[in-house]
C-alpha positions, -999 to +999 in steps of 0.1 A: +222-457-414+222-491-430+197-519-424+194-555-436+159-568-433+141-599-445+111-586-465+084-594-490+073-568-516+036-562-510+032-534-535+055-518-562+044-484-576+062-468-605+075-434-597+091-408-620+109-422-650+129-450-635+121-454-598+097-475-578+081-470-544+080-503-525+057-513-497+077-540-478+064-564-452+094-571-431+100-597-404+119-573-380+101-539-384+066-546-397+055-525-427+077-499-443+080-479-475+113-477-495+123-461-527+143-480-553+160-454-574+167-463-610+154-498-606+134-497-639+165-490-660+172-521-682+206-528-666+196-521-630+206-547-604+175-538-585+150-546-612+142-582-601+139-574-564+113-547-569+086-570-583+056-579-562+060-610-540+098-610-542+112-623-509+148-616-498+172-598-475+169-561-484+198-537-479+182-504-470+197-470-463+178-448-439+182-411-444+161-383-429+134-408-419+132-423-454+144-457-467+162-464-500+169-498-515+206-503-520+206-540-528+189-574-521+199-610-517+168-626-533+156-658-517+124-665-537+103-647-563+074-672-563+075-673-600+048-700-603+022-676-590+023-659-625+013-692-642-022-693-626-044-662-626-064-675-596-032-682-576-019-647-585-051-631-574-050-651-541-014-641-535-023-604-540-052-608-516-030-624-489-002-598-492-028-570-490-043-584-458-009-591-443+003-555-451-026-541-432-018-561-401+019-554-402+023-525-379+053-502-386+083-507-362+069-538-346+082-574-346+063-592-373+078-627-372+047-648-370+027-629-396+058-629-419+063-667-416+026-673-422+027-652-454+058-669-468+042-703-462+009-692-479+027-679-510+046-712-512+014-732-509-003-711-536+026-719-560+018-756-559+001-771-589-037-774-585-035-756-552-067-755-531-070-717-530-101-716-508-086-739-482-052-721-482-067-687-478-091-699-451-062-713-431-042-681-437-070-658-425-079-678-395-043-679-383-038-642-390-069-634-370-056-655-341-021-640-342-036-605-342-059-611-312-091-613-332-098-650-328-135-657-337-156-670-309-172-701-324-176-724-294-203-704-278-229-677-288-213-643-287-244-628-272-257-652-246-229-677-242-250-708-251-228-736-264-255-757-280-275-751-311-251-727-328-267-721-362-254-687-374-223-666-378-220-628-376-187-614-389-192-580-373-199-595-339-169-618-344-185-652-339-213-677-337-249-672-326-275-695-314-308-697-332-326-675-307-300-647-307-297-649-345-331-633-346-316-601-332-288-601-358-300-593-393-265-597-408-260-631-394-255-660-419-267-695-413-238-719-412-233-756-409-221-769-375-192-786-392-180-752-405-180-737-370-162-768-356-136-764-383-130-728-374-126-737-338-101-765-345-080-745-370-069-719-345-051-747-326-032-759-357+004-746-360+010-721-389+032-748-405+004-774-402-016-767-433-003-798-453-016-821-426-051-808-428-053-799-465-078-826-474-102-816-446-100-780-457-106-788-493-140-802-483-152-771-464-132-743-480-161-730-500-182-725-468-153-713-447-136-687-468-166-663-471-169-662-433-131-656-429-131-628-455-160-611-438-144-613-404-110-601-414-127-572-433-139-558-400-103-550-390-089-537-423-087-500-431-088-507-468-113-527-489-100-562-496-091-571-532-115-593-551-106-629-558-109-644-592 
């Protein structure tokens, strides 16, 4: 059976002498694994489409429950990521997270579009990596049904005097309840307000709020990373 799927290469693992095993994040069918036979031979037409972050329409053959790459119409390779080690590290982080939230055989359109935009933003010269990743993680949490509760205390429901954040509890805490949460971190009210506002911004809306995010990204990103980590089966990659 033949399939044509829009996909991004999340991982590429060398296999045998000339093959690669690809982990693909697809728009139509979530996460899947495909073998690219002979792709590491110098003259292989599959060589360029089996690199990490490559985005294109992949032609896959399904046989006995396994997928094999037969061809690819490449749309973007995000080459500029390779020019900045920090941007490359951030892209690896984003694809790793997105891979874990891409359930096999499920429609993945919103997550997929968010990932493509994030990779594109990271390719920009002097990209604000902290702001871009903060926006990406907040939107991914929201799309996946794990929106942090930051407009009221997660324990008592109090809406005033929110001073702490607990990633494991998934939201903000008032000063009184924070005494019962040893893992809670003190946060600025402006950081919680930003988290609350960002979930309402469309996934294509990052450019309009880039300046605001640049000012708070250093405070926001650690909270987002800790929160998303609660829902990931694998440890998240480190950032440079």
